[in-house]
N, C-alpha and C positions, 0 to 999 in steps of 0.2 A: 313408411307406414306405420300408423298406431296400432298398439296391440291391446286387447283387453284379455287377461289371463284368469280365465275361470276356476282355477283349481291351484292355490296355494296356501301354504302354512308358513307364514314368516317366524323368524327367532324372536318372537315377542313374549315376554313373560313367561306364563305358563305352557305356551305352545313349545317350548324348548324341551319340555319334559316328555314329548311323544316319542314313540318307537323309532318314527322317522329319523329324528335328531339323534336319539341315543345309539342307534344302531347304524349309522352313518359309517362308521370308522371300523366297524366289525370286519373281520376276514370275509365273512359271506356276501357282505354287501359291497366291498372293495372288489371281491372276485366278479360280483354280478355286474358292477359297472365296466369292468374290463373285457366281460363277455360280450357285453352291448354295445361296447365302443364309446362309453360316456365319459365325460370329463368331471372333474371335481369342481364344486364350488367353495370359493372362500367363505362367501357369507353363510354357509352351512357349516363349515368346520371350525369357523370361528364364532358362530352364533351372533353375528353382528348385523345389525339393522342398518349402519350407514352402508356396509358393502352391499346388502340386498338392494338397497335404492340403487347403488352404483352398477349393479348387475342387471336390474330392471331397465335403467337408463340405456346402457349399452347396447340393448334389443330392442329399445323402444316400447316398452311395456309401460303404460300411460296409468293403468288402473288394473287392480288385481282384487278377485273375489276370494274371501278368506271362509274357510269352514273349519271351525275348531273341532275336534272331537271330545267331549266332555268325559268319553268313558277312558279315555287315554290321556288324562291330565288337563286337557283344555279347559277353557271356561268362558262362558257366554258375556260374564261380567267385563273380563278383560277384554274380549273381542269388540264390545262396545267401547271401552276405553280406547281401543286401537284406532276404530272408527273416528271418534271424537278428536283422537290426536293427529291423524292423517286423513282428514275427509276427501281430500282429493285423489288420495292413493288406493283407498281401500274400500271395498263394497262387503258388509257384514251379513252374513248367513249363519244364523243362531241354529247351534244343534239342538234339536228336539227330540228327546228319548220318546219313542212311540207307544211303550206298553201302556202307560198312565195318562189318559184321555184328560183329565182335569188338569194334572200338571202340565201336560204340553200345551194347552190353550192359555193356562195363565203364562207359561213363557213366551208364548207368542205376542200375547198383548204387552208384556213386560219389555221384551227385547225388540218388537217390530212395529206393532201397532202404536205405542206410545214411546219406544225407544229409537235409537240410532241405527239398527239394522235394517237391511233392505228385504230380506226373506228369510226362509228357514232351510236347514240342510236335514235330511233324514237318511238314514241306512239301517232300517228294520231288520235286515237279514246280514248284518255285519258280525262277524265273529265275536266282536267285542262288548255287543249289546247284552244287556242282564236278560234280556229275554228276546229270542229271534221270532220274528213274525215275516209274514207275506205282507207286502206294500197294500194289497187291498182288503186287509184286516179291518173289519168294521170299526174297530176301536179307533182306527185313523180317519174314518169319515167326518166326525166333526173338525178335524182338524182341516182336511181339505174342504169343507162348508166354509170355516172361516178365512182359509187363504182365499177361496174363490170370492167370497162376500167383500173382502178388502183388497182384492187385487195382489196378493203377495205372491212372488214366486218361490218354487219349491226347487231346489236341487237334490236329486234322489239318487244316493250311489247304489248301483244296480251291476253287479258283476265284480271283477277284480281277480287277481292272480290265486289267492288263497282262499277265496270264499267258496262256500257250497252252492251249486247253482239251484239246490233244491228251494232255496227263498228267493230266487231270482227268476221268476216265470214270466215269459214275455206278455202272455195273455192277463197278467194281473195288470198291467198297463190300460189294456182294453176296458177291463170293469172298472178302473179308476175314471177314465175318460167317459166312458157310458153315463157314470152318475156324477160327473162334474166336468163337462166339455168345454168350459172356459178356464180351466186350472192350468196355470204354466207351469212345466214340468221340464226339469232339465235332466237328461239321465247321465250322470257321471261316471266313469269307467266304460261307459258306451255300452254297458250290459256282456262287455266281454267275458268269455269267449262265444257267447251266442250272438255274433256278431249280425248277421244277416236278419235275425229275428228282431232285432231291436233297432235296425236300419228301416225294417218296415213299420215299425212301430212310431217313429219319427215321420216318416213318408206318409202314414195313414193319418194322423191326427195333428189338427192345425198347431197346436200350443206345446205339443210335445219336441224338445230340441235334443240333439245328441252331442255329449262332450266326452269323446273316446280318451281325451288326454294323453297319458304314457302309452296308451294303447293303439295310437294312430299309426304308428310305423314301428318296424322292427319286431313285431309280433306275429304269431300264427294268426291270420285273419284280418290283419290290418289292411290288406290290399281291397278289402271289402268297404273299409271306412275311407280310403283313399277313392276309390271309384265313386262312391256316393258323394263326397265332398266335391268332387270336381264335375258332378253331373246333378243327380235327382236330388240330393241335399246340400245343395251348395247354399241355400237361405236357412238351413237348419242345423249343422254343423258348427261347433265353436271350438276355438283353441283354448288348449288348458296343458298347463307344464306339469304339473302334480309336484311342483317344488315342496320340499327338497329331495324328493325321490328322483327327479330329473333336475339338471341344471337349465336355466332360462336359454343358455346359449344351444344346447343340445335339442330341448324342446323346439325351439324356434326353427333352428336348423333342419331337424326331421320334418317339420310341416311345410317349410319354403322348399326342401328338395322335391316334394311329393305333390305340392298344389299347382295348378294351372294359373298362370299370372292374372287370368281373367276374373278368377273366384277369391284369389288370395284375401283382399280386402273385407271380403265378407265373412270368411272364417275367423280372420285374426280379430276383427273388430265390429263390423256394422251386425252382426247377427246377435253378437250379446249385447250390443247397444240396444238393438230391438226388444231382445228378451228381458233386459231388466229395465227398461222404459227409460234409458238414459238421455238426459239432454245432450251431452256432449262427449 
């Protein structure tokens, strides 16, 4: 079965500078993987692109979505280079810093409209942003308008283990969709720990998809994502490994262990193919 991974950061140029790579062999992260029953990835430990491709091939990941974090050493310029270098392997989602509307629009035009990236990545409430915002902040409305007009998909990080839920209000999504009903939004991290509220958002809105990634299994609330994926959201939930946080083998195994065979192809491949309007 072919797999599209919607959340991956490869060991490519400045992406190696992220805290996910630097912290991989720290005592706390080693203990975390032990507690969660996770295996190590040699591609991460050696920061090797050839090993990355080998590990992707071993679990049949044919395409991966890359979201750099410019607030943590990432680079949209290098993301464009990655996509140009490996066009059949990677989908680029340019990281747009949300607080400066003019700069955000310029970067969307540069990297997506006239560049090689497919869409944009936003994390307005993430602790590393220079200014924390709600996703329905009016400064972002011109961004949503441009993305709607140009049919540009958005990955919106909403939730996560160390982020305050203050900026991850489920009803923010209602406000965005009310104003931009055709906007394609993928909620990365699935809104965790507010699992049920974001399952409801994806269920309620036609163009809102859910990517629980590493929170799909093994966390409190994961049973809700699993239930939704096997039932009411089988056409709206997508697979994401959160590599290098999880290895490909662990992520794929967790999804396989919890998905009914009748929905697995949708979660692993078809839903992401539809969201990103891929030809194959």
